[in-house]
VEXMI-69719 format. One record per residue (C-alpha): residue in three letters; x, y, z; residue number from 1. Coordinates in Angstrom, 3 decimals, always signed. Example, Ala and Ser with C-alpha at 12.3 -4.5 7.8 and 13.67 -1.06 7.14 Angstrom:
// residues 2
<Ala <+12.300 -4.500 +7.800> 1>
<Ser <+13.670 -1.060 +7.140> 2>
// end
This chain:
// residues 210
<Met <+154.841 +93.537 +115.289> 1>
<Arg <+153.950 +95.828 +118.150> 2>
<His <+151.188 +93.906 +119.020> 3>
<Ile <+153.612 +90.944 +119.432> 4>
<Lys <+155.682 +92.485 +122.463> 5>
<Gln <+152.644 +92.615 +124.555> 6>
<Tyr <+152.147 +89.327 +124.346> 7>
<Ile <+156.183 +88.693 +125.637> 8>
<Phe <+156.577 +89.200 +128.505> 9>
<Thr <+153.412 +87.065 +129.650> 10>
<Ile <+154.879 +84.495 +127.675> 11>
<Leu <+158.548 +83.664 +128.951> 12>
<Ala <+156.926 +83.648 +131.903> 13>
<Phe <+155.078 +79.892 +130.956> 14>
<Ser <+157.841 +78.998 +128.509> 15>
<Ala <+161.413 +77.075 +129.113> 16>
<Pro <+163.498 +76.194 +126.415> 17>
<Ile <+163.821 +71.984 +126.160> 18>
<Gln <+166.384 +69.065 +124.448> 19>
<Ala <+165.475 +68.315 +120.533> 20>
<Lys <+164.543 +64.696 +120.115> 21>
<Thr <+163.938 +63.221 +117.062> 22>
<Leu <+160.559 +61.513 +116.904> 23>
<Val <+161.784 +58.474 +114.633> 24>
<Leu <+159.369 +55.604 +115.787> 25>
<Glu <+161.768 +52.593 +115.747> 26>
<Asn <+161.583 +50.565 +111.773> 27>
<Asn <+158.753 +52.594 +110.830> 28>
<Ile <+156.279 +50.996 +113.068> 29>
<Phe <+153.678 +53.350 +115.507> 30>
<Asp <+152.673 +51.021 +118.248> 31>
<Gln <+151.770 +52.144 +122.035> 32>
<Val <+155.760 +50.738 +123.056> 33>
<Ser <+157.506 +52.922 +119.796> 34>
<Ile <+155.468 +56.121 +120.851> 35>
<Glu <+156.097 +55.319 +125.154> 36>
<Lys <+160.448 +55.400 +123.147> 37>
<Ser <+159.880 +58.366 +121.432> 38>
<Ile <+157.627 +60.458 +124.021> 39>
<Gly <+159.955 +59.219 +127.143> 40>
<Ile <+158.610 +57.531 +130.191> 41>
<Ser <+157.787 +60.693 +132.252> 42>
<Ala <+155.936 +62.491 +129.564> 43>
<Trp <+154.145 +58.645 +129.008> 44>
<Arg <+153.123 +58.149 +132.979> 45>
<Lys <+151.469 +61.471 +132.181> 46>
<Val <+149.626 +59.923 +129.142> 47>
<Leu <+148.825 +57.063 +131.545> 48>
<Arg <+147.004 +59.288 +134.049> 49>
<Asn <+144.754 +61.185 +131.470> 50>
<Asp <+147.350 +64.751 +130.972> 51>
<Val <+147.489 +65.763 +127.043> 52>
<Tyr <+151.209 +65.631 +126.996> 53>
<Val <+152.220 +67.959 +124.144> 54>
<Lys <+156.316 +69.619 +122.912> 55>
<Ser <+157.208 +72.668 +120.873> 56>
<Gln <+160.135 +73.858 +120.429> 57>
<Val <+161.327 +76.876 +117.104> 58>
<Ser <+164.899 +77.656 +116.960> 59>
<Asp <+165.893 +79.896 +114.143> 60>
<Tyr <+169.457 +79.652 +111.612> 61>
<Glu <+170.829 +81.247 +108.248> 62>
<Ile <+171.725 +79.720 +105.369> 63>
<Lys <+173.193 +82.798 +103.058> 64>
<Lys <+172.669 +85.476 +105.899> 65>
<Ile <+168.631 +84.391 +105.101> 66>
<Lys <+166.700 +84.505 +108.261> 67>
<Asn <+165.511 +81.763 +108.903> 68>
<Gln <+163.033 +79.670 +111.488> 69>
<Lys <+162.263 +75.669 +112.339> 70>
<Leu <+159.500 +73.808 +114.422> 71>
<Phe <+159.280 +70.272 +115.423> 72>
<Phe <+156.543 +69.334 +117.577> 73>
<Tyr <+154.114 +66.178 +118.845> 74>
<Ile <+151.241 +65.848 +120.578> 75>
<Ala <+149.999 +62.808 +123.404> 76>
<Gly <+146.511 +61.528 +124.404> 77>
<Leu <+144.484 +59.010 +125.600> 78>
<His <+140.545 +58.752 +124.665> 79>
<Pro <+138.297 +57.960 +127.214> 80>
<Lys <+136.603 +55.646 +124.622> 81>
<Asp <+138.096 +53.709 +121.876> 82>
<Cys <+138.689 +54.663 +118.649> 83>
<Arg <+135.476 +53.331 +116.677> 84>
<Phe <+133.523 +55.569 +119.347> 85>
<Ala <+136.179 +58.860 +119.913> 86>
<Leu <+136.435 +59.185 +115.800> 87>
<Arg <+132.700 +59.208 +114.743> 88>
<Lys <+133.179 +63.268 +115.713> 89>
<Leu <+136.876 +64.019 +115.606> 90>
<Ala <+136.298 +63.210 +111.994> 91>
<His <+133.442 +65.681 +111.618> 92>
<Tyr <+136.474 +68.841 +110.649> 93>
<Glu <+133.459 +71.212 +109.632> 94>
<Ser <+132.052 +70.618 +113.160> 95>
<Tyr <+135.648 +72.071 +114.128> 96>
<Ser <+134.351 +76.226 +115.058> 97>
<Lys <+131.153 +74.714 +117.682> 98>
<His <+133.268 +73.192 +119.405> 99>
<Leu <+136.692 +75.279 +119.562> 100>
<Gly <+136.181 +78.699 +120.095> 101>
<Phe <+139.561 +79.356 +118.972> 102>
<Ile <+138.778 +77.941 +115.781> 103>
<Lys <+135.992 +80.926 +114.265> 104>
<Asn <+134.835 +78.835 +111.056> 105>
<Ser <+135.884 +75.483 +109.637> 106>
<Ser <+134.696 +73.492 +106.266> 107>
<Tyr <+135.641 +70.393 +104.348> 108>
<Asp <+135.836 +69.486 +100.675> 109>
<Glu <+134.967 +65.469 +100.892> 110>
<Lys <+136.053 +65.555 +97.012> 111>
<Ser <+139.423 +66.769 +97.487> 112>
<Gln <+139.967 +66.318 +101.252> 113>
<Arg <+141.105 +69.924 +101.778> 114>
<Val <+140.253 +71.103 +105.564> 115>
<Asn <+140.094 +73.913 +105.964> 116>
<Phe <+140.512 +76.284 +109.730> 117>
<Leu <+140.427 +80.473 +110.456> 118>
<Leu <+142.023 +80.405 +113.871> 119>
<Ser <+141.773 +83.847 +115.738> 120>
<Ser <+142.268 +83.695 +119.198> 121>
<Leu <+144.198 +85.728 +122.010> 122>
<Leu <+146.957 +83.538 +122.227> 123>
<Leu <+147.886 +83.889 +118.911> 124>
<Pro <+149.481 +86.992 +117.455> 125>
<Tyr <+147.260 +87.150 +114.664> 126>
<Asp <+144.218 +85.214 +112.954> 127>
<Met <+145.585 +82.022 +111.219> 128>
<Ser <+143.997 +80.113 +108.120> 129>
<Leu <+145.239 +76.552 +107.276> 130>
<Asn <+143.628 +74.993 +104.519> 131>
<Phe <+146.095 +71.469 +104.184> 132>
<Lys <+144.972 +67.481 +102.865> 133>
<Ile <+143.340 +65.112 +104.909> 134>
<Pro <+141.279 +62.371 +104.715> 135>
<Arg <+138.304 +61.582 +107.505> 136>
<Ile <+140.084 +59.531 +110.025> 137>
<Lys <+137.397 +56.714 +111.150> 138>
<Ser <+139.672 +53.943 +111.921> 139>
<Pro <+143.065 +53.112 +113.714> 140>
<Gly <+146.313 +53.731 +110.732> 141>
<Ile <+149.459 +56.236 +110.027> 142>
<Tyr <+147.275 +59.431 +107.962> 143>
<Pro <+150.379 +61.792 +107.146> 144>
<Phe <+149.636 +65.629 +105.701> 145>
<Lys <+151.216 +68.366 +104.904> 146>
<Phe <+150.518 +72.042 +104.729> 147>
<Asp <+151.321 +73.562 +100.892> 148>
<Gln <+149.750 +76.760 +101.023> 149>
<Gly <+149.499 +79.461 +102.920> 150>
<Phe <+151.062 +79.965 +106.679> 151>
<Leu <+153.159 +76.961 +107.745> 152>
<Ser <+153.596 +75.702 +103.538> 153>
<Gly <+155.846 +72.973 +103.838> 154>
<Leu <+155.286 +71.952 +107.246> 155>
<His <+154.655 +67.673 +107.506> 156>
<Gly <+153.169 +65.090 +110.253> 157>
<Asn <+151.598 +62.239 +110.555> 158>
<Ile <+148.274 +61.613 +113.158> 159>
<Val <+148.345 +58.257 +114.171> 160>
<Thr <+145.874 +56.875 +116.148> 161>
<Ile <+145.703 +53.257 +118.195> 162>
<Asn <+143.286 +51.317 +119.860> 163>
<Tyr <+145.078 +50.384 +123.486> 164>
<Lys <+143.528 +48.902 +126.294> 165>
<Asn <+139.582 +49.498 +124.751> 166>
<Arg <+140.580 +53.381 +124.405> 167>
<Cys <+142.091 +55.539 +121.650> 168>
<Leu <+145.750 +56.436 +122.068> 169>
<Phe <+146.684 +59.572 +119.820> 170>
<Tyr <+149.720 +60.622 +118.712> 171>
<Thr <+150.759 +63.635 +115.963> 172>
<Thr <+154.085 +64.995 +115.188> 173>
<Ala <+154.758 +68.012 +112.858> 174>
<Ser <+158.442 +69.250 +111.951> 175>
<Trp <+158.312 +72.313 +109.476> 176>
<Glu <+161.534 +74.896 +108.616> 177>
<Gly <+161.450 +78.210 +106.312> 178>
<Pro <+161.681 +81.424 +105.895> 179>
<His <+161.036 +83.140 +109.857> 180>
<Ser <+158.047 +84.394 +110.467> 181>
<Asp <+158.539 +87.483 +112.019> 182>
<Ile <+156.630 +85.215 +115.624> 183>
<Pro <+159.670 +85.398 +118.126> 184>
<Asn <+160.103 +82.118 +119.087> 185>
<Thr <+159.130 +81.822 +122.326> 186>
<Val <+155.835 +83.175 +120.760> 187>
<Phe <+155.518 +80.586 +118.660> 188>
<Glu <+156.467 +77.673 +120.684> 189>
<Phe <+153.306 +79.181 +123.114> 190>
<Phe <+150.407 +79.842 +120.938> 191>
<Ser <+151.514 +76.377 +118.977> 192>
<Lys <+151.427 +73.861 +122.887> 193>
<Ala <+148.759 +75.874 +124.471> 194>
<Leu <+146.036 +75.792 +121.624> 195>
<Ala <+147.447 +72.222 +120.361> 196>
<Gln <+146.400 +70.880 +123.782> 197>
<Leu <+143.076 +73.030 +124.253> 198>
<Ala <+142.113 +71.620 +121.002> 199>
<Met <+142.799 +67.988 +121.979> 200>
<Glu <+141.261 +68.593 +125.672> 201>
<Asn <+138.335 +70.241 +124.173> 202>
<Leu <+137.812 +67.431 +121.596> 203>
<Phe <+138.387 +64.540 +123.671> 204>
<Arg <+135.521 +65.748 +125.544> 205>
<Ile <+132.603 +66.409 +123.058> 206>
<Ser <+133.389 +63.263 +121.366> 207>
<Ser <+133.001 +61.039 +124.941> 208>
<Thr <+129.778 +60.761 +124.403> 209>
<Tyr <+126.533 +60.200 +122.036> 210>
// end
């Protein structure tokens, strides 16, 4: 893990502990009001100012003296266009490697609805492969997803898309618990936040034009 230690002092300068917050939307209704209440008024104002707002919290815990780790994450952003326009490109997962520098390979199997990404970046402690099932998101709605293999196996969450004042509101939550990854919490928080924000900002940009 020597390569990880090189990141720690830099990342500590960017990282700060955050208050745990349960994002349970009222009555399981996903709408603008529920999302605003979930992320808080300050974060919602940033989203309305066209900022991508992301939060990630990673912590340790022990079960029978075995070290475990858990992640709680969410990201919200308001696309310049409505969902019908935005999702034309955003649903084409196999093209992500052309638009996001940290995704070196991307593919999608239509039959199994599985996406496969190979991630490689200086922000990451090591290269990662993500393979999980998700349908093509072509219209507003709630899309559950779960990682069932590889890194962060068991991670689950929802991707929510909502038409809001002729724009598309994106809101993704994810949580995970499992054996400790050997990645320090501050490092884990930093790369999950940095890459998620970079991805959403770049994908919004490339999907804002025909």
